[in-house]
C-alpha positions as CSV (number, residue, x, y, z in Angstrom):
1,M,-15.5,34.2,6.7
2,A,-15.3,36.4,9.7
3,C,-16.0,40.0,10.5
4,I,-13.7,41.9,12.9
5,I,-14.8,44.1,15.8
6,E,-11.7,45.6,17.4
7,D,-9.6,42.6,16.3
8,I,-12.1,40.2,17.8
9,S,-13.4,37.7,15.2
10,I,-17.0,36.6,15.2
11,P,-18.7,34.4,12.6
12,E,-19.9,35.9,9.4
13,V,-23.1,34.3,8.3
14,K,-24.3,36.2,5.2
15,R,-22.3,34.0,2.8
16,L,-23.2,30.7,4.4
17,P,-26.3,28.6,4.3
18,P,-29.1,29.8,6.6
19,W,-28.5,27.0,9.1
20,F,-25.2,28.7,10.2
21,R,-26.9,31.9,11.4
22,Q,-26.1,32.7,15.1
23,R,-27.1,35.4,17.5
24,I,-24.5,38.1,17.7
25,P,-22.8,37.5,21.1
26,D,-22.2,40.0,23.9
27,I,-19.1,41.9,22.7
28,K,-18.4,43.3,26.2
29,K,-18.0,39.8,27.6
30,I,-15.8,38.7,24.7
31,R,-13.6,41.7,25.3
32,E,-13.3,40.8,28.9
33,M,-12.2,37.3,28.0
34,K,-9.7,38.5,25.4
35,K,-8.2,40.9,28.0
36,R,-7.8,38.1,30.5
37,F,-6.0,35.8,28.0
38,D,-3.8,38.6,26.6
39,A,-2.8,39.7,30.1
40,A,-1.7,36.1,31.0
41,G,0.1,35.6,27.7
42,L,-2.2,32.7,26.9
43,H,-3.5,31.4,23.6
44,T,-6.8,29.8,22.8
45,V,-7.7,27.6,19.9
46,C,-10.9,29.7,19.7
47,Q,-9.0,32.6,18.4
48,S,-6.0,30.9,16.7
49,A,-8.3,28.5,14.7
50,S,-11.0,31.1,14.0
51,C,-13.6,28.9,15.6
52,P,-17.2,29.9,14.5
53,N,-18.4,29.1,18.1
54,M,-16.0,31.5,19.8
55,G,-18.6,34.1,20.5
56,K,-21.0,31.7,22.1
57,C,-18.3,30.0,24.2
58,W,-16.6,33.2,25.4
59,E,-20.0,34.8,26.2
60,E,-20.5,31.8,28.6
61,G,-17.0,32.2,30.0
62,V,-15.6,29.0,28.4
63,A,-12.6,28.6,26.2
64,T,-10.2,25.9,24.9
65,F,-6.6,26.6,26.0
66,M,-3.9,26.1,23.4
67,I,-0.5,25.4,25.0
68,L,3.1,25.3,23.5
69,G,2.7,28.7,21.9
70,D,0.7,29.8,18.9
71,T,2.9,28.6,16.0
72,C,2.7,25.1,14.6
73,T,5.5,23.2,12.9
74,R,3.0,21.7,10.4
75,A,0.8,23.4,7.8
76,C,-2.4,21.4,7.5
77,R,-4.5,22.7,4.6
78,F,-7.7,23.1,6.7
79,C,-6.2,24.9,9.7
80,A,-6.1,28.6,10.6
81,V,-3.3,28.3,13.2
82,K,-0.1,29.9,11.9
83,S,2.8,27.7,10.9
84,G,6.5,28.3,11.1
85,Q,9.4,28.2,13.6
86,P,7.9,28.2,17.1
87,E,9.3,30.1,20.1
88,A,10.8,28.3,23.1
89,V,8.4,26.6,25.4
90,D,7.2,28.9,28.2
91,P,7.8,27.2,31.6
92,N,5.2,29.5,33.2
93,E,2.5,28.5,30.8
94,P,1.1,25.6,32.9
95,R,0.7,27.9,35.9
96,E,-1.0,30.6,33.8
97,V,-3.4,28.1,32.4
98,A,-4.2,26.9,35.9
99,L,-4.8,30.4,37.2
100,A,-7.1,31.1,34.2
101,V,-9.1,27.9,34.9
102,A,-9.4,28.9,38.5
103,G,-10.3,32.5,37.6
104,L,-13.0,31.4,35.2
105,G,-14.3,28.9,37.7
106,L,-14.2,26.0,35.1
107,K,-15.5,22.7,36.2
108,Y,-14.4,21.1,32.9
109,A,-11.3,22.4,31.0
110,V,-10.2,21.5,27.5
111,I,-6.5,21.8,26.7
112,T,-5.0,21.4,23.2
113,S,-1.8,22.5,21.5
114,V,-0.1,23.3,18.3
115,T,2.1,20.5,16.9
116,R,5.7,20.8,18.0
117,D,7.8,18.4,15.9
118,D,10.8,20.4,16.9
119,L,10.7,19.1,20.5
120,A,12.1,15.8,21.5
121,D,8.9,14.7,23.2
122,G,6.6,16.8,21.0
123,G,5.6,18.8,24.0
124,A,4.1,15.9,26.0
125,Q,5.8,17.1,29.2
126,Q,4.1,20.5,28.9
127,F,0.7,18.8,28.7
128,V,1.7,16.8,31.9
129,D,2.8,19.9,33.7
130,T,-0.3,21.8,32.7
131,V,-2.6,19.0,33.9
132,N,-0.7,18.8,37.2
133,A,-0.9,22.6,37.7
134,V,-4.6,22.7,37.0
135,R,-5.2,19.8,39.4
136,K,-3.2,21.6,42.1
137,A,-5.1,24.9,41.6
138,C,-8.6,23.3,40.9
139,P,-8.8,19.8,42.4
140,G,-12.3,19.3,41.3
141,T,-11.9,20.3,37.7
142,K,-12.3,17.6,35.0
143,M,-9.9,17.8,32.0
144,E,-10.0,16.9,28.4
145,L,-6.7,16.8,26.4
146,L,-6.8,17.2,22.6
147,I,-3.4,16.1,21.6
148,P,-1.3,16.1,18.4
149,D,0.0,12.7,17.1
150,F,3.5,13.1,18.7
151,L,4.7,11.1,15.7
152,N,3.3,8.1,17.5
153,D,6.2,8.2,19.9
154,S,5.7,5.6,22.6
155,D,7.3,7.6,25.4
156,A,5.4,10.8,24.7
157,L,2.0,8.9,24.6
158,K,2.9,7.1,27.9
159,K,3.4,10.5,29.5
160,I,0.0,11.7,28.3
161,A,-1.7,8.4,29.4
162,A,-0.1,8.4,32.8
163,V,-1.8,11.7,34.0
164,K,-5.2,10.2,33.2
165,P,-7.4,13.1,32.3
166,E,-11.0,12.3,31.9
167,V,-10.9,12.4,28.1
168,I,-8.0,12.2,25.6
169,G,-8.8,13.2,22.0
170,H,-6.8,13.2,18.8
171,N,-8.6,14.3,15.6
172,I,-8.3,12.3,12.5
173,E,-9.9,15.3,10.7
174,T,-10.8,13.7,7.3
175,V,-11.3,10.4,5.5
176,R,-8.5,8.1,4.4
177,R,-8.5,9.0,0.7
178,L,-8.2,12.8,1.4
179,S,-5.8,12.7,4.3
180,P,-2.5,12.9,2.3
181,S,-3.6,16.2,0.6
182,I,-5.4,17.7,3.6
183,R,-2.8,16.7,6.3
184,P,0.4,16.3,4.3
185,Q,2.6,16.1,7.4
186,A,0.3,13.8,9.3
187,D,-0.9,10.3,8.4
188,Y,-4.3,8.7,8.6
189,V,-3.0,5.3,9.8
190,R,-0.6,6.9,12.3
191,S,-3.5,8.8,13.9
192,L,-5.4,5.5,14.2
193,Q,-2.4,4.0,15.8
194,V,-2.1,6.9,18.3
195,L,-5.7,6.4,19.3
196,K,-5.2,2.6,19.7
197,R,-2.1,3.1,21.8
198,I,-3.8,5.6,24.1
199,K,-6.7,3.3,24.5
200,R,-4.4,0.4,25.4
201,L,-2.4,2.5,27.9
202,T,-5.5,3.9,29.7
203,A,-7.9,0.9,29.3
204,S,-11.3,2.0,30.7
205,A,-9.9,4.8,32.9
206,V,-10.1,7.5,30.1
207,F,-12.6,8.1,27.4
208,I,-11.1,8.4,23.9
209,K,-12.3,10.9,21.4
210,S,-11.8,12.0,17.8
211,G,-13.2,14.3,15.2
212,L,-14.0,14.6,11.5
213,M,-14.8,17.5,9.2
214,A,-17.3,17.2,6.4
215,G,-17.3,19.2,3.2
216,L,-13.8,18.5,2.0
217,G,-14.8,16.4,-0.9
218,E,-15.5,13.1,0.9
219,T,-18.4,10.9,0.2
220,D,-21.0,9.9,2.9
221,D,-19.8,6.3,2.6
222,E,-16.3,7.4,3.3
223,V,-17.4,9.2,6.4
224,V,-19.1,6.0,7.6
225,E,-15.9,4.1,6.8
226,A,-13.9,6.6,8.9
227,M,-16.3,6.2,11.7
228,Q,-15.8,2.5,11.8
229,D,-12.0,2.9,11.7
230,L,-12.2,5.2,14.7
231,L,-14.5,2.9,16.6
232,D,-12.1,0.0,15.9
233,A,-9.3,2.2,17.3
234,G,-11.1,2.5,20.6
235,C,-12.9,5.8,20.3
236,D,-15.8,6.4,22.6
237,I,-16.7,10.0,21.5
238,L,-17.0,11.3,17.9
239,T,-17.6,14.8,16.6
240,V,-18.5,15.6,13.0
241,G,-18.8,19.2,11.8
242,Q,-18.7,21.3,8.6
243,Y,-15.4,22.4,7.3
244,L,-15.1,26.1,6.8
245,A,-12.1,27.4,4.9
246,P,-10.1,29.9,7.1
247,T,-8.9,31.9,4.1
248,R,-9.3,31.9,0.3
249,T,-5.5,31.5,-0.2
250,K,-3.9,28.5,-1.8
251,R,-2.8,27.2,1.6
252,H,-6.3,26.3,2.5
253,V,-8.5,23.9,0.6
254,K,-11.9,25.2,-0.5
255,V,-15.2,24.0,0.8
256,E,-16.5,21.4,-1.7
257,R,-20.0,21.2,-0.3
258,F,-22.1,22.4,2.6
259,V,-23.6,19.3,4.2
260,A,-27.2,19.7,5.1
261,P,-28.3,19.4,8.7
262,E,-30.3,16.3,7.8
263,M,-27.1,14.5,6.7
264,F,-25.4,15.5,10.0
265,E,-28.3,13.9,11.8
266,F,-27.7,10.8,9.7
267,Y,-24.1,10.7,10.8
268,Q,-25.1,11.0,14.4
269,H,-27.6,8.2,14.2
270,K,-25.2,6.0,12.2
271,G,-22.4,6.6,14.7
272,L,-24.5,5.8,17.7
273,G,-25.7,2.7,15.9
274,L,-22.1,1.6,15.2
275,G,-21.4,1.8,18.9
276,F,-20.0,5.2,19.9
277,K,-21.0,6.3,23.4
278,Y,-21.6,9.9,22.2
279,V,-21.7,11.6,18.8
280,M,-22.0,15.3,18.3
281,S,-22.8,15.8,14.6
282,A,-23.9,19.2,13.3
283,P,-22.7,22.0,11.0
284,L,-21.1,23.9,13.8
285,A,-19.9,20.9,15.8
286,R,-16.2,21.1,16.8
287,S,-14.1,18.8,18.9
288,S,-13.9,21.1,21.9
289,F,-17.3,22.7,21.6
290,I,-19.4,22.0,24.8
291,A,-17.1,19.1,25.2
292,E,-18.3,18.3,28.7
293,Q,-21.6,16.9,27.3
294,G,-19.7,14.0,25.6
295,Y,-17.9,13.2,28.8
296,L,-21.0,13.2,30.9
297,Q,-22.9,11.0,28.5
298,C,-20.0,8.5,28.6
299,V,-20.1,8.5,32.4
300,R,-23.8,7.8,32.3
301,S,-23.4,5.0,29.9
302,A,-20.4,3.4,31.5
């Protein structure tokens, strides 16, 4: 569901409900951002995951960095990131991310990655090195890490917790019943265990975050049940957004329903009522979209 302008994807809105309509972004600014990332050999989840908010974020000079390459060892059925055999980890990647953060003048940087089950530590050390490089180049920049599950490896999660970014997120993505078919190489309970372990390792020093997609065939009651599971796991921040199938191929599950804006408002009110410090719930909500807002709200409520 994207149209291409010189290999730059922007959201296509004509086949979607009217509430998905967005202003066409400044293509010149997007080209400048793409040129910057390409020159540095960097990847962004904005491009790799075909995020519908890419135009808006890139127009404002904001992006989510995706480290450990652009190839995932898993093949989740909702995700646009390519899967296969990844290349070797680039030792210069942390420095290049830090230079890009400095060049963009980011006060809040979101860093995520592909899943690297082929690595002994799942790539945890690359996260650590990237955080340290950004801190060295931009001492005042706040950071949010959106991590894979690292197979719930204790040592890997200890590495992540030890660098104490402002926020650590791990997305559970969907409800318990659908998880085996949507995330066949992941596990719903394992994701909850990861969040619990990170919360225990960081105590109150770090805010914990997770995200859900709606429209995969779940019921509204199941969404609320997943919210409670995440809250019990120690999550402070929750995002809920509409699932959009990256392709019409068999790899990706189809959209079962377009959730109305009013129901996303219900999810938001319900989540806040349950006890989350911040809930972003909207059709175009994504875990890394305007992520600083969630952090700032948590700081204000702490």
